[in-house]
C-alpha positions, 0 to 999 in steps of 0.5 A: 552494476546497472547505473539508472538515471535520473527521472526525465520530465517527460514522465516516461521512464530513461532508460537503464544503463549497464556498466559492466567494466565498472563491477571488474575496474572498481572492486577487482572481483569478477561481474559473478562474484558481484552478484553471489555477495547481492541481496535485496532488503525490504523496508518496514512499510515494503513489507506491510504495502505487500501484505495489505496488496494480499487481503481482500479489496472487500472485508466481506465479514464486517458488510455481512455485520452492518447488512443484518443490523440494518435488516434487523433495524440496530444499526446506529450511526451517527447521523440517526442518533444527531435525528433523533435526539433533533426529534425528542428535542424539538417533541420537547418543545 
């Protein structure tokens, strides 16, 4: 079993201290027996973060679609619509 010290104020990682005797003294089990029963459970958030790291940084399909819409003159943003409405209002007044 390892004891992990608390985070130091210097920002440097603290050393991991081994306490091999703790396994036999506290549980009465040999270290080999303890290791055989060790397991890791990941939270749902950790699983999602792991999958997120596998995604590409850029959504290439979205970028390609937006580029095509811009080239065709059909990509509308809130700013473009607002500008068109302002211009229409000025023309009517």
